[in-house]
N, C-alpha and C positions, 0 to 999 in steps of 0.2 A: 070651475067644475070640481066637485068633490072627488077625493081619491077613490072612494068606493064606486062612484059612477064611472070613472075612467077604467078601473079594474074590471067592472062588469062589461064595459064596451070592448075591452081587449079579449075577454073570454067569450063573448056572445055576438059581437058585431065588429069584426076586425076591419071591415071596409070603412065603417064609420070612424073607427079609431085612426086609420091611416089618413083620412081626410082631415080630422081634427089635428093630428100631429103635424101635418103639412102646414097648417095655419098657425100653430103654436109650437115653437121649437124649445120652449122652456117648461116642459112637463116634469113634475116631481111626484114620484110614487114611493116615498120612503115607507118601509115596513108594511108593504102591501102583501097580501097572501095570494100567490099564484101557484101554490102547490098543487100537484096532481093534474095540472092542465096539459093540454096538447096544443102547441102553436107551430104553425108552418109559415115560412116566408113572410115574416113581419119585420118592419123596420122600427127599432127602438132608439135610433141614433140620438145621442146627447140627452138621455133621460136619467134622472136621479132615482135609482132604485135602492139606495142605501138601506140596509136592514131588511130587504124584501126576502121572502122565501119562495123558491122554485123547487122545493123538495119533491122528488119523484115525478117531476114534470118531463114531458117529451117535447124537445125543442129542435126543430129542423130548419136550417137556413134562416135563423133569427139573427138580426143585425144589432149588436150591442156596441157599435162603434162610438167611442168617446163617452160612454155611459159611466156614471158613478155607481159601481157595484160593491162599494165598501160594505163588508159584513153580510153580503148576500149569501143565502144558503141554497146551494145547488146539490145538496147531498142526495144520493141515489137517483139523480136525474139522468136522462139520456139526452145528450147534446150532440147533434150531428150537423157538420158544416156551418156552425155558428161563427160569427165574426165578432171578436173581442178587441179589435184594433184600437189602440189608444185608450182603452178602458182602465179605470182604477179598480183593481181587484184586491185591495188591502183587506186582509182578514176574511176573504171570501172562502166559503167551504165547498169543496168539490169531493168530499169523502164518499167513497163507494159509487161515484158517478162514472158514466161512460161518456167520455169526451173525445169524439172521433172526428177527424178532419176539420177541426176548429182552428181559427187563425187568431193568435195572441200577439201579433205584431205591435210593438211599441206599447203594450199594456204593462201596467205596474202590478206585479204579483207578490209584493212584499206581504208576508204574513198569511198568504193564501194556504189553505190546507188541501193537499192532494192525496191524503192517506187512503189507501185501498182503491184509488181511482185508476181507470183504464184510459190513458191519454193517447192511444194509438193514432198515429198519423196526424196528430195536431201539430201546429207550427209554433214553437216557442223561441225560434232562433234569434229574434230581435226584441224579446220581451225584457223588461227591466226588473231588477231585484229578485231574480229567480233563486239566488243563493239565500234569500231570506224567507223562502216558502217552507212549508212543512210537508213531509211525505214519509213513507215507510218502505219496508222491503217488499210489500205487496203492490206498490204503485207501479203501473206499467207505463213506461216512458216511450215516446216515439224514437225513431232511429236518431243517431247522433247528429246528422245533418239538419235536423229540425230542432236542435237544442243549441244554446249559446256555446261557443267553443270552450270556455273555461268552466262550464258547469259539470260537476261530478254527481250524476244521479245515483251512484252506488253509496254515497255518504249520506245516510239518512238518520243520523243520531242528532237529537236535539238536547237541550239542557236537562230535560227530565231523565233521559237515559244516563247522562253523566252523574246525576244525583244517585241513581240506583247503584252505580258502580262504587261510589264513594261510601255508601252505607255500610259496606263490609269492612271498611278500613277504620282503624282506631285513631281518632284525632285528639291530641292533647293540646288544649289552648291555654 
């Protein structure tokens, strides 16, 4: 089945998608466009969504367990009670998103961008590589018990901010 047909099924006939997904556990939807959609209580377990856009989508109780979400764009999306357990979130963008009551257990967030995101009450306590994600002073993190013990959410400077500090200095090489 073509990516466009599966995308259309997700958007317009979720019951049919659920049946198809139960029969075929190796669905790949790289670079699909699911922006501006509203999805409730759908199971996407183990789907390859790499490079897909969910910009400005509204997702409630969506299960992304063990999905490949590398480079996915969730910017300005509203995500409530979604499950990202075991997902690969390398380079995934959550900028300006509302990510509330989501589970990031055992997910890999290396390179994920949480700038300006509201992560209230989401659970990052057992996620991997959170020290390698990007965020800024406007990122709203959950309470400390929902973050890894050694994670400092007040340190939000990346290499670009270091470059700006060095520009004022006179370097003789």
